[in-house]
C-alpha positions as semicolon CSV with decimal commas, in nm:
position;residue;x (nm);y (nm);z (nm)
1;X;2,846;-1,286;-10,151
2;X;3,092;-1,414;-9,892
3;X;3,009;-1,131;-9,650
4;X;2,633;-1,189;-9,681
5;X;2,669;-1,566;-9,646
6;X;2,885;-1,523;-9,337
7;X;2,643;-1,273;-9,184
8;X;2,344;-1,504;-9,240
9;X;2,544;-1,817;-9,150
10;X;2,464;-1,996;-9,475
11;X;2,669;-2,108;-9,772
12;X;2,733;-1,887;-10,078
13;X;2,541;-2,142;-10,287
14;X;2,228;-2,061;-10,081
15;X;2,269;-1,687;-10,149
16;X;2,309;-1,751;-10,525
17;X;2,001;-1,974;-10,516
18;X;1,795;-1,700;-10,343
19;X;1,905;-1,444;-10,602
20;X;1,804;-1,678;-10,883
21;X;1,458;-1,736;-10,732
22;X;1,398;-1,367;-10,669
23;X;1,535;-1,254;-11,007
24;X;1,279;-1,460;-11,198
25;X;0,973;-1,253;-11,101
26;X;1,108;-1,022;-10,827
27;X;0,844;-1,164;-10,595
28;X;0,947;-1,189;-10,225
29;X;0,700;-1,478;-10,183
30;X;0,931;-1,690;-10,397
31;X;1,180;-1,692;-10,106
32;X;0,942;-1,859;-9,861
33;X;1,046;-2,199;-9,727
34;X;0,853;-2,478;-9,890
35;X;0,725;-2,776;-9,699
36;X;0,947;-3,075;-9,745
37;X;0,811;-3,412;-9,832
38;X;0,845;-3,722;-9,617
39;X;0,653;-3,900;-9,346
40;X;0,404;-3,683;-9,155
41;X;0,487;-3,606;-8,792
42;X;0,348;-3,837;-8,527
43;X;0,267;-3,540;-8,308
44;X;-0,078;-3,407;-8,375
45;X;-0,292;-3,195;-8,146
46;X;-0,441;-3,516;-8,004
47;X;-0,113;-3,692;-7,931
48;X;0,049;-3,379;-7,784
49;X;-0,253;-3,327;-7,558
50;X;-0,230;-3,688;-7,438
51;X;0,138;-3,644;-7,352
52;X;0,091;-3,312;-7,172
53;X;-0,204;-3,445;-6,975
54;X;-0,001;-3,747;-6,864
55;X;0,295;-3,537;-6,749
56;X;0,070;-3,331;-6,524
57;X;-0,024;-3,638;-6,318
58;X;0,159;-3,920;-6,142
59;X;0,124;-4,259;-6,322
60;X;-0,043;-4,417;-6,020
61;X;-0,319;-4,155;-6,043
62;X;-0,396;-4,287;-6,392
63;X;-0,408;-4,651;-6,289
64;X;-0,046;-4,759;-6,353
65;X;0,169;-4,944;-6,101
66;X;0,437;-4,675;-6,096
67;X;0,499;-4,334;-5,941
68;X;0,729;-4,188;-6,210
69;X;0,695;-4,174;-6,586
70;X;0,938;-4,366;-6,804
71;X;0,966;-4,370;-7,183
72;X;0,808;-4,720;-7,217
73;X;0,524;-4,620;-6,985
74;X;0,459;-4,299;-7,179
75;X;0,451;-4,496;-7,505
76;X;0,198;-4,735;-7,353
77;X;-0,017;-4,452;-7,219
78;X;-0,020;-4,259;-7,548
79;X;-0,118;-4,576;-7,735
80;X;-0,402;-4,635;-7,488
81;X;-0,530;-4,280;-7,532
82;X;-0,484;-4,235;-7,908
83;X;-0,453;-4,591;-8,045
84;X;-0,120;-4,487;-8,196
85;X;0,214;-4,603;-8,052
86;X;0,517;-4,374;-8,087
87;X;0,878;-4,487;-8,084
88;X;1,100;-4,420;-7,784
89;X;1,310;-4,170;-7,982
90;X;0,995;-3,981;-8,084
91;X;0,884;-3,948;-7,721
92;X;1,232;-3,835;-7,610
93;X;1,246;-3,563;-7,877
94;X;0,905;-3,435;-7,778
95;X;0,997;-3,430;-7,409
96;X;1,305;-3,222;-7,490
97;X;1,089;-2,988;-7,698
98;X;0,862;-2,947;-7,395
99;X;1,172;-2,863;-7,183
100;X;1,165;-3,184;-6,978
101;X;1,493;-3,341;-6,861
102;X;1,578;-3,660;-6,675
103;X;1,703;-3,567;-6,326
104;X;1,696;-3,690;-5,970
105;X;1,438;-3,523;-5,743
106;X;1,515;-3,414;-5,387
107;X;1,295;-3,374;-5,081
108;X;1,203;-3,018;-4,987
109;X;1,060;-2,899;-4,658
110;X;0,822;-2,603;-4,635
111;X;1,010;-2,274;-4,645
112;X;0,948;-1,943;-4,474
113;X;0,691;-1,840;-4,740
114;X;0,410;-2,070;-4,631
115;X;0,121;-1,900;-4,445
116;X;0,167;-2,124;-4,141
117;X;0,535;-2,040;-4,111
118;X;0,484;-1,666;-4,176
119;X;0,227;-1,648;-3,897
120;X;0,457;-1,829;-3,655
121;X;0,754;-1,608;-3,747
122;X;0,549;-1,292;-3,688
123;X;0,472;-1,410;-3,336
124;X;0,839;-1,487;-3,272
125;X;0,948;-1,142;-3,398
126;X;0,697;-0,978;-3,166
127;X;0,817;-1,188;-2,873
128;X;1,184;-1,108;-2,941
129;X;1,112;-0,733;-2,969
130;X;0,954;-0,737;-2,623
131;X;1,250;-0,907;-2,454
132;X;1,407;-0,696;-2,178
133;X;1,699;-0,469;-2,260
134;X;2,037;-0,639;-2,238
135;X;1,893;-0,985;-2,312
136;X;2,127;-1,197;-2,526
137;X;1,946;-1,348;-2,825
138;X;2,094;-1,671;-2,960
139;X;2,007;-1,924;-3,228
140;X;2,077;-2,286;-3,132
141;X;2,103;-2,602;-3,338
142;X;2,295;-2,928;-3,354
143;X;2,446;-3,138;-3,631
144;X;2,582;-3,491;-3,659
145;X;2,939;-3,553;-3,769
146;X;3,024;-3,894;-3,915
147;X;3,373;-4,038;-3,948
148;X;3,271;-4,149;-4,298
149;X;3,337;-3,828;-4,496
150;X;3,069;-3,646;-4,695
151;X;3,161;-3,636;-5,064
152;X;3,170;-3,304;-5,248
153;X;3,264;-3,202;-5,601
154;X;3,620;-3,077;-5,650
155;X;3,907;-3,047;-5,897
156;X;4,055;-3,382;-5,997
157;X;4,274;-3,502;-6,285
158;X;4,084;-3,597;-6,597
159;X;4,092;-3,968;-6,671
160;X;4,187;-4,068;-6,318
161;X;3,944;-4,181;-6,047
162;X;3,864;-3,931;-5,773
163;X;3,919;-4,159;-5,474
164;X;3,868;-4,075;-5,106
165;X;4,055;-4,327;-4,887
166;X;3,847;-4,453;-4,593
167;X;3,913;-4,703;-4,316
168;X;3,581;-4,884;-4,336
169;X;3,496;-4,779;-3,978
170;X;3,238;-4,522;-3,882
171;X;3,151;-4,321;-3,573
172;X;2,933;-4,024;-3,483
173;X;2,947;-3,713;-3,272
174;X;2,674;-3,455;-3,221
175;X;2,789;-3,094;-3,211
176;X;2,563;-2,847;-3,031
177;X;2,614;-2,479;-3,110
178;X;2,476;-2,128;-3,073
179;X;2,539;-1,791;-3,236
180;X;2,461;-1,450;-3,089
181;X;2,260;-1,250;-3,342
182;X;2,420;-0,920;-3,229
183;X;2,783;-0,999;-3,148
184;X;2,840;-1,320;-3,348
185;X;2,973;-1,496;-3,036
186;X;2,957;-1,874;-3,077
187;X;2,934;-2,155;-2,822
188;X;2,999;-2,516;-2,924
189;X;3,009;-2,848;-2,745
190;X;3,059;-3,197;-2,894
191;X;2,878;-3,492;-2,738
192;X;2,863;-3,863;-2,810
193;X;2,486;-3,847;-2,845
194;X;2,216;-3,589;-2,904
195;X;1,984;-3,653;-2,611
196;X;1,825;-3,418;-2,360
197;X;2,114;-3,448;-2,114
198;X;2,354;-3,347;-2,393
199;X;2,146;-3,039;-2,472
200;X;2,140;-2,955;-2,101
201;X;2,522;-2,958;-2,103
202;X;2,507;-2,684;-2,367
203;X;2,281;-2,478;-2,141
204;X;2,550;-2,480;-1,872
205;X;2,809;-2,363;-2,126
206;X;2,578;-2,080;-2,235
207;X;2,532;-1,965;-1,876
208;X;2,909;-1,976;-1,825
209;X;2,964;-1,756;-2,134
210;X;2,695;-1,497;-2,053
211;X;2,730;-1,467;-1,678
212;X;2,419;-1,317;-1,517
213;X;2,264;-1,185;-1,841
214;X;1,923;-1,310;-1,941
215;X;1,941;-1,528;-2,252
216;X;1,674;-1,605;-2,513
217;X;1,741;-1,920;-2,713
218;X;1,569;-1,966;-3,051
219;X;1,564;-2,333;-3,144
220;X;1,354;-2,605;-3,304
221;X;1,102;-2,821;-3,120
222;X;1,309;-3,140;-3,101
223;X;1,231;-3,366;-2,808
224;X;1,570;-3,295;-2,650
225;X;1,471;-2,927;-2,632
226;X;1,114;-2,974;-2,509
227;X;1,189;-3,240;-2,244
228;X;1,069;-3,146;-1,896
229;X;1,421;-3,164;-1,753
230;X;1,550;-2,931;-2,025
231;X;1,274;-2,678;-1,960
232;X;1,331;-2,687;-1,586
233;X;1,707;-2,637;-1,622
234;X;1,657;-2,353;-1,870
235;X;1,421;-2,179;-1,628
236;X;1,669;-2,229;-1,343
237;X;1,949;-2,077;-1,554
238;X;1,724;-1,787;-1,669
239;X;1,734;-1,902;-2,032
240;X;1,411;-1,849;-2,224
241;X;1,342;-2,111;-2,493
242;X;1,161;-1,982;-2,804
243;X;1,057;-2,259;-3,041
244;X;1,090;-2,207;-3,417
245;X;0,835;-2,343;-3,668
246;X;0,849;-2,720;-3,707
247;X;0,982;-2,887;-4,024
248;X;1,093;-2,565;-4,187
249;X;1,408;-2,460;-4,375
250;X;1,580;-2,121;-4,418
251;X;1,486;-2,016;-4,065
252;X;1,778;-2,118;-3,841
253;X;2,108;-1,950;-3,946
254;X;2,309;-2,225;-3,773
255;X;2,231;-2,449;-4,071
256;X;2,456;-2,234;-4,290
257;X;2,740;-2,248;-4,040
258;X;2,717;-2,627;-4,024
259;X;2,725;-2,647;-4,402
260;X;3,033;-2,425;-4,424
261;X;3,218;-2,618;-4,155
262;X;3,151;-2,955;-4,318
263;X;3,257;-2,819;-4,656
264;X;3,589;-2,692;-4,518
265;X;3,678;-2,961;-4,264
266;X;3,489;-3,284;-4,328
267;X;3,435;-3,317;-4,704
268;X;3,640;-3,570;-4,907
269;X;3,869;-3,663;-4,619
270;X;3,845;-3,916;-4,338
271;X;4,009;-3,798;-4,016
272;X;4,208;-4,022;-3,786
273;X;3,926;-4,030;-3,530
274;X;3,581;-3,885;-3,483
275;X;3,703;-3,683;-3,184
276;X;3,980;-3,529;-3,394
277;X;3,724;-3,441;-3,662
278;X;3,487;-3,282;-3,410
279;X;3,772;-3,081;-3,258
280;X;3,886;-2,951;-3,596
281;X;3,526;-2,876;-3,695
282;X;3,465;-2,664;-3,384
283;X;3,809;-2,504;-3,411
284;X;3,738;-2,389;-3,767
285;X;3,398;-2,238;-3,679
286;X;3,550;-2,063;-3,377
287;X;3,834;-1,927;-3,592
288;X;3,588;-1,719;-3,797
289;X;3,570;-1,356;-3,695
290;X;3,241;-1,223;-3,562
291;X;3,170;-1,049;-3,894
292;X;3,255;-1,363;-4,094
293;X;3,030;-1,576;-3,876
294;X;2,739;-1,333;-3,900
295;X;2,783;-1,304;-4,275
296;X;2,816;-1,680;-4,330
297;X;2,505;-1,748;-4,124
298;X;2,299;-1,484;-4,308
299;X;2,242;-1,265;-4,001
300;X;2,390;-0,958;-4,172
301;X;2,124;-0,972;-4,441
302;X;1,866;-0,698;-4,392
303;X;1,599;-0,930;-4,531
304;X;1,659;-1,194;-4,263
305;X;1,318;-1,288;-4,127
306;X;1,392;-1,185;-3,766
307;X;1,475;-0,825;-3,864
308;X;1,177;-0,749;-4,087
């Protein structure tokens, strides 16, 4: 009896009770669960349909002055649709049964799977394949560093506050950077602002690093990149600018390098000055080997969109 009860995760009394029921007429139907008494469930086909229909639409689409559903608003809506008002606990249990949870949303840009982006990426791949032999192909991007540190999860003592001391002051630097898709060579420059003249300073650094080689620069369509002065300087320095799809994520591998650098250097610590932070940030990214940089940026992945 103990072994069977343990295997079925019930008490021995339950096993004895089942034997007694079955022994009376040896009918397996006698072991079926019987409906318990009590108050009938609020959730009928009608009330469940009203809840599901509401969750598929925003409240403002149904005439409410709200953009997100809350428990009180769902109770009001169900009462309006079915003339029956559930309790808050009843609605919460049903939401859990439908696999809904309360969580904070986040904004998401179109990714590389949208038809518009796929079409644009095909054209870029074709353009890159037809670049002359020996042309250096670089991805370019920029990121803002703030003296106020970004906060990230970490290991802290239980029961004690996880404090990050700050000075109360803030400052900003814009770091421009490139990565060579073949060699992993990186070029970085920190500027006080992120204007067209600051981007043009990066172009001079690129020409210094690559000598007389032709360079193709894949970058987004920010105004600092598309300014007339930037285009003229790029043409003068024999740097071809190839614009990536607008408002799109998972396309520029520099985003992953920025994320890694901020995680290692900037998170949960305020530096003595913004210039010291920018110097350490660039120093860390330059300390990565070529293989580490290519791997961290995703350029070693065979499924990277530029190599398909």
